[in-house]
C-alpha positions as CSV (number, residue, x, y, z in Angstrom):
1,P,76.3,138.5,103.2
2,T,78.2,136.1,105.5
3,A,75.6,136.6,108.2
4,Q,72.8,136.1,105.7
5,A,74.4,132.9,104.4
6,L,74.8,131.6,108.0
7,R,71.1,132.2,108.7
8,R,70.0,130.5,105.4
9,G,72.6,127.7,105.9
10,T,73.7,128.2,102.3
11,S,76.2,130.4,100.4
12,P,76.6,131.3,96.7
13,L,80.4,131.1,97.2
14,V,82.6,128.1,96.3
15,G,86.3,128.3,97.2
16,V,88.9,126.9,94.8
17,A,92.5,126.5,96.1
18,V,95.3,125.4,93.8
19,F,99.1,125.3,94.0
20,D,100.0,128.0,91.5
21,L,97.9,130.6,89.7
22,T,100.5,131.1,87.0
23,N,100.4,127.4,85.9
24,P,98.2,127.1,82.8
25,F,97.2,123.5,83.9
26,F,95.4,124.9,87.0
27,M,93.9,127.9,85.1
28,E,92.4,125.7,82.4
29,A,90.9,123.4,85.0
30,A,89.6,126.4,87.0
31,A,87.9,127.7,83.9
32,A,86.0,124.5,83.6
33,M,85.1,124.6,87.3
34,E,83.7,128.1,87.0
35,R,81.6,127.1,84.0
36,V,79.9,124.3,85.9
37,L,79.5,126.4,89.1
38,S,78.1,129.5,87.4
39,R,75.6,127.4,85.5
40,E,74.2,126.3,88.9
41,G,74.2,129.8,90.3
42,Y,77.4,129.7,92.3
43,I,80.3,132.2,92.4
44,M,83.8,130.9,92.4
45,T,86.7,132.4,94.5
46,L,90.2,131.4,93.4
47,S,93.3,131.3,95.6
48,S,96.8,129.8,95.6
49,T,98.4,127.9,98.5
50,H,101.8,127.9,96.8
51,A,101.9,124.1,97.7
52,S,102.4,125.1,101.3
53,V,100.7,123.0,104.0
54,Q,100.5,126.0,106.4
55,E,99.0,128.3,103.7
56,E,96.5,125.6,102.9
57,R,95.4,125.2,106.5
58,D,95.0,129.0,106.9
59,L,93.0,129.3,103.7
60,L,90.7,126.4,104.6
61,E,90.0,127.9,108.0
62,A,89.2,131.3,106.4
63,L,86.9,129.7,103.9
64,G,85.1,127.8,106.7
65,R,84.5,131.1,108.5
66,Q,82.9,132.5,105.3
67,A,80.4,129.6,105.2
68,V,81.2,128.8,101.6
69,R,79.1,126.2,99.8
70,G,82.1,124.0,99.4
71,V,85.8,123.9,98.5
72,L,87.7,122.4,95.5
73,L,91.3,121.8,96.7
74,T,94.6,120.7,95.3
75,P,96.0,119.4,98.5
76,A,99.5,120.2,99.7
77,D,98.9,118.4,103.1
78,S,99.1,114.6,102.6
79,T,97.4,114.1,105.9
80,H,94.3,116.1,104.8
81,E,93.8,117.2,108.4
82,A,92.4,120.6,107.6
83,A,90.2,119.4,104.8
84,T,88.8,116.6,106.9
85,R,88.0,119.0,109.7
86,L,86.2,121.3,107.3
87,V,84.0,118.4,106.1
88,E,83.3,117.4,109.7
89,E,82.1,121.0,110.3
90,G,79.7,120.6,107.4
91,T,81.5,122.1,104.4
92,P,82.0,119.7,101.5
93,V,85.5,119.4,100.1
94,V,86.5,117.7,96.8
95,L,90.2,117.1,96.2
96,F,91.5,118.0,92.7
97,D,94.6,116.4,91.2
98,A,94.8,114.1,94.2
99,A,94.6,110.3,93.7
100,E,94.7,109.2,97.3
101,A,92.1,110.5,99.7
102,P,90.7,109.4,103.1
103,E,87.1,108.4,103.6
104,G,84.7,111.3,103.1
105,L,86.8,113.3,100.6
106,P,85.9,112.7,96.9
107,S,88.7,113.2,94.5
108,V,89.5,113.7,90.9
109,S,92.9,113.0,89.3
110,I,94.9,111.8,86.4
111,D,96.9,108.5,86.6
112,D,100.3,110.2,87.0
113,R,102.1,106.9,87.2
114,A,100.6,105.6,84.0
115,G,101.3,108.9,82.2
116,A,105.0,108.9,83.2
117,A,105.3,105.3,81.9
118,L,103.8,106.4,78.6
119,A,106.4,109.1,78.2
120,I,109.3,106.7,78.9
121,E,107.8,104.0,76.7
122,H,107.7,106.5,73.8
123,L,111.4,107.4,74.3
124,L,112.5,103.7,74.6
125,A,110.5,102.8,71.4
126,L,112.4,105.6,69.6
127,G,115.7,104.0,70.7
128,H,116.8,106.2,73.5
129,E,118.8,104.4,76.2
130,R,120.3,107.4,78.0
131,I,117.4,109.2,79.6
132,C,117.2,112.1,82.0
133,F,114.1,112.6,84.1
134,L,113.7,116.2,85.4
135,N,111.2,115.8,88.2
136,G,109.6,118.4,90.5
137,P,110.2,118.7,94.2
138,A,110.8,115.2,95.6
139,D,108.2,115.4,98.4
140,M,105.2,116.2,96.2
141,R,102.7,113.4,95.4
142,Q,102.9,114.1,91.7
143,S,106.7,113.8,91.7
144,V,106.6,110.5,93.6
145,Q,104.0,109.0,91.3
146,R,105.7,110.1,88.1
147,L,109.1,108.8,89.2
148,A,107.4,105.5,90.0
149,G,106.0,105.4,86.5
150,V,109.4,106.1,85.0
151,R,110.9,103.2,86.9
152,D,107.9,101.0,85.9
153,A,108.5,101.6,82.2
154,I,112.2,100.9,82.4
155,E,111.8,97.7,84.4
156,H,109.1,96.5,82.0
157,W,111.4,97.3,79.0
158,Q,114.3,95.4,80.6
159,R,112.1,92.3,81.2
160,L,110.9,92.4,77.6
161,T,114.3,92.9,76.0
162,G,116.5,91.1,78.6
163,S,118.8,94.1,78.4
164,D,119.9,96.4,81.2
165,S,121.4,99.0,78.9
166,V,119.0,101.8,79.8
167,Q,120.7,104.5,81.9
168,L,118.4,106.8,83.9
169,T,119.5,110.1,85.5
170,V,117.1,111.8,87.9
171,Y,117.2,115.5,88.8
172,N,114.7,117.3,91.1
173,A,113.8,120.9,90.2
174,Q,113.0,123.3,93.0
175,A,109.5,123.9,91.6
176,Y,107.2,123.0,88.7
177,T,108.1,126.2,86.8
178,A,109.9,127.2,83.6
179,Q,112.5,129.1,85.7
180,A,113.3,126.0,87.7
181,G,113.6,123.9,84.5
182,Y,116.0,126.4,83.0
183,A,118.2,126.5,86.2
184,A,118.3,122.7,86.5
185,T,119.2,122.3,82.8
186,E,122.1,124.8,83.2
187,D,123.5,122.7,86.0
188,A,123.1,119.5,84.0
189,I,124.8,121.0,81.0
190,A,127.7,122.1,83.1
191,E,128.1,118.6,84.4
192,A,127.8,117.2,80.9
193,R,130.6,119.3,79.6
194,T,133.0,117.2,81.7
195,A,131.5,113.8,80.8
196,S,132.0,111.7,77.7
197,D,129.4,111.9,74.9
198,E,128.5,108.3,75.6
199,A,127.5,109.2,79.2
200,N,125.2,112.2,78.3
201,P,121.5,111.7,77.9
202,T,119.9,111.7,74.4
203,A,116.4,112.4,75.8
204,V,114.8,114.4,78.7
205,F,111.4,113.7,80.2
206,C,110.1,116.6,82.2
207,A,107.5,116.1,84.9
208,N,105.4,119.0,83.6
209,D,105.3,121.2,80.5
210,L,106.5,124.3,82.3
211,L,109.7,122.5,83.3
212,A,110.0,121.4,79.6
213,V,109.7,125.0,78.5
214,G,112.7,126.0,80.7
215,V,114.7,122.9,79.5
216,M,114.1,123.8,75.9
217,S,115.1,127.4,76.4
218,A,118.3,126.4,78.2
219,L,119.2,123.9,75.5
220,R,118.7,126.4,72.8
221,V,120.9,129.0,74.5
222,A,123.6,126.3,74.8
223,G,123.4,125.5,71.1
224,I,121.9,122.0,71.7
225,S,119.4,121.1,69.0
226,I,116.0,119.6,69.7
227,P,115.4,116.9,68.7
228,D,118.6,116.3,66.7
229,D,120.8,116.3,69.8
230,V,118.3,115.8,72.6
231,S,114.7,114.8,72.5
232,V,112.4,116.5,75.1
233,I,109.0,115.3,76.3
234,G,106.7,117.0,78.8
235,F,103.6,116.3,80.9
236,D,100.2,118.2,80.9
237,D,99.8,119.5,77.3
238,I,99.2,123.1,78.3
239,P,98.2,125.3,75.3
240,L,101.8,126.7,75.0
241,A,103.1,123.2,74.3
242,A,101.9,123.1,70.7
243,Q,103.1,126.7,70.1
244,M,106.7,126.3,71.1
245,P,109.4,126.9,68.4
246,V,109.8,123.1,68.4
247,P,106.3,121.9,69.3
248,L,106.5,119.8,72.4
249,T,105.7,116.1,72.6
250,T,103.8,115.6,75.9
251,I,101.4,113.6,78.0
252,R,98.0,115.1,77.8
253,Q,95.9,115.6,80.9
254,P,92.2,116.4,80.1
255,M,92.2,119.6,82.2
256,D,88.8,120.7,81.1
257,E,87.2,117.3,82.0
258,L,89.1,117.1,85.3
259,G,87.9,120.6,86.4
260,A,84.3,120.0,85.4
261,A,84.2,116.6,87.1
262,A,85.5,118.1,90.4
263,A,82.9,120.8,90.4
264,E,80.1,118.3,89.6
265,L,81.2,116.1,92.4
266,L,81.1,119.0,94.8
267,L,77.5,119.9,93.8
268,S,76.3,116.3,93.8
269,G,75.2,116.7,97.4
270,S,76.1,115.0,100.7
271,D,73.8,112.1,100.0
272,A,75.8,111.0,96.9
273,P,78.3,108.2,97.5
274,V,81.9,109.3,97.9
275,R,83.6,108.8,94.5
276,H,87.2,108.8,93.3
277,Q,87.4,109.6,89.6
278,T,90.7,108.8,87.7
279,F,91.2,110.0,84.2
280,S,93.6,108.3,81.7
281,P,96.5,110.3,80.2
282,V,97.2,110.3,76.5
283,L,100.5,110.6,74.6
284,T,100.6,113.5,72.2
285,I,103.5,113.3,69.8
286,R,104.9,116.4,68.2
287,E,108.3,117.5,66.9
288,S,110.4,117.6,70.0
289,T,111.1,113.8,70.1
290,A,112.9,111.7,67.5
291,K,115.2,108.8,67.2
292,P,118.7,109.4,68.7
293,R,121.4,110.2,66.2
294,E,123.7,107.4,65.2
């Protein structure tokens, strides 16, 4: 089949490479990609790079050798060297969940910075002044942008109110997973045991919903009530968020729209102008956030 594809100059295969196949955010987006691709007669292959630059480079080289029709990629490599090389060799690449892209690489993303600001604005409006932000790995683009959004919201609030009473604590989890969220919360609770109640946060913003799932589990084990003792807000709005024992307030990403838009960009052809589509996040309020106790 590869030899036939090379002779024809086309292939029915489209490669999709994301960070984590266990993350519902990527799976919901991939389902939308497959819907668009299958409608046009293409077959989707799905792989994980585990957010590794080297794994991404190896995978892109392998996909290039298979003469795929194109690649939909969540990039781990901020330089985009391997993706750019693949485009130069004639294989289209569209970046998914990537806001910043060099010339020749279309991209689709959510406004991470605005989404994080929405989350903090919600907590501040409820009256929370001691806020913990549980971020993902510090070197990932999403982590950088969401931390910037957190700081934007607090600085804006301080300018409006003339008060500097907001206390922000930032933790970086080892990964965007529930297990990492649980471990980080255990560590934070251990530290909180030695601090005064006035120093402990009344709200936690998690950089994705899987982290929030881990946080809520660890809080429950520790006997800390949500939202009576601590409010929790996430980011993504994965299907599980609404099904939690305490339904999770979160920032919704339109995963289905993001995935479909990325696939349509890929199939739009090399003559189409390079485009960068940014989608707006939406605050979805559920039962995990409330006013802090007096």
